[in-house]
C-alpha positions as CSV (number, residue, x, y, z in Angstrom):
1,M,-52.4,-11.8,-20.4
2,F,-50.9,-13.7,-17.5
3,G,-52.7,-16.4,-15.7
4,R,-52.8,-16.5,-11.9
5,M,-49.4,-18.2,-11.9
6,G,-47.9,-15.6,-14.2
7,T,-49.1,-12.7,-12.0
8,A,-47.7,-14.4,-8.9
9,V,-44.3,-14.9,-10.5
10,L,-44.2,-11.3,-11.7
11,G,-45.1,-10.1,-8.2
12,V,-42.4,-12.2,-6.5
13,S,-39.9,-11.0,-9.1
14,V,-40.7,-7.4,-8.4
15,V,-40.3,-8.0,-4.6
16,V,-36.9,-9.8,-5.1
17,L,-35.6,-7.0,-7.4
18,A,-36.7,-4.3,-4.8
19,L,-34.9,-6.2,-2.0
20,A,-31.8,-6.6,-4.1
21,A,-31.9,-2.9,-5.0
22,G,-32.2,-2.0,-1.3
23,L,-29.3,-4.2,-0.4
24,V,-27.1,-2.7,-3.1
25,T,-28.1,0.8,-2.0
26,H,-27.3,0.0,1.7
27,V,-23.9,-1.5,0.9
28,T,-23.0,1.4,-1.3
29,Y,-24.0,3.9,1.3
30,E,-22.0,2.2,4.0
31,Q,-18.9,2.2,1.8
32,M,-19.3,5.9,1.1
33,V,-19.8,6.7,4.8
34,N,-17.3,4.3,6.3
35,P,-14.9,3.2,3.5
36,S,-12.8,0.2,4.2
37,R,-9.9,1.7,2.3
38,R,-9.0,5.3,1.6
39,A,-9.3,6.5,-1.9
40,Q,-6.0,6.5,-3.7
41,A,-6.1,10.3,-4.2
42,Q,-6.5,10.8,-0.5
43,A,-3.8,8.4,0.7
44,H,-1.2,11.1,1.3
45,L,-3.4,14.2,1.4
46,Y,-1.6,15.5,4.6
47,D,1.8,14.6,5.9
48,C,4.3,16.6,7.8
49,I,5.5,18.3,4.6
50,A,2.0,19.8,4.2
51,F,2.4,21.7,7.5
52,R,4.8,24.5,8.0
53,F,5.0,24.0,11.8
54,Q,4.2,21.2,14.2
55,A,1.5,23.4,15.8
56,D,-0.3,23.5,12.4
57,A,-0.2,19.7,12.2
58,Q,-1.4,19.5,15.8
59,A,-4.4,21.8,15.1
60,D,-5.4,19.7,12.1
61,F,-5.0,16.5,14.2
62,D,-7.1,18.0,17.0
63,Q,-10.0,18.6,14.6
64,D,-10.1,14.9,13.7
65,R,-8.6,12.5,16.2
66,T,-9.1,9.5,13.9
67,D,-5.7,10.3,12.4
68,H,-6.4,9.3,8.8
69,Y,-3.1,10.8,7.7
70,G,-0.7,9.2,10.2
71,L,0.3,12.3,12.0
72,D,0.2,10.5,15.4
73,E,2.9,7.8,14.9
74,D,2.8,6.4,18.5
75,G,-1.0,6.2,18.5
76,S,-1.3,8.1,21.8
77,K,-4.0,10.5,20.4
78,E,-2.3,13.2,22.4
79,K,0.1,15.0,20.0
80,T,1.3,14.7,16.5
81,S,4.6,13.1,15.7
82,S,7.9,14.8,16.4
83,K,8.8,14.2,12.8
84,C,6.5,17.2,12.1
85,S,8.7,19.5,14.1
86,K,10.6,22.1,12.1
């Protein structure tokens, strides 16, 4: 059905589509693993109101020092904010 030129174009098209699919998959995976922005629903998942005591906020902060929820206002990575004290 295809001549030699048609087969070559088809082969190149398949390779280009496979590379494009791989690139899209890689970018999607990276955004899932390391999102550049938090999802809107997660923006205020935890704040000081969510914890009864400062020690509870500290325990949560100690599990994940990246401080996604802004519990460490001064950025010291040592203790949670005094605003969580009750």
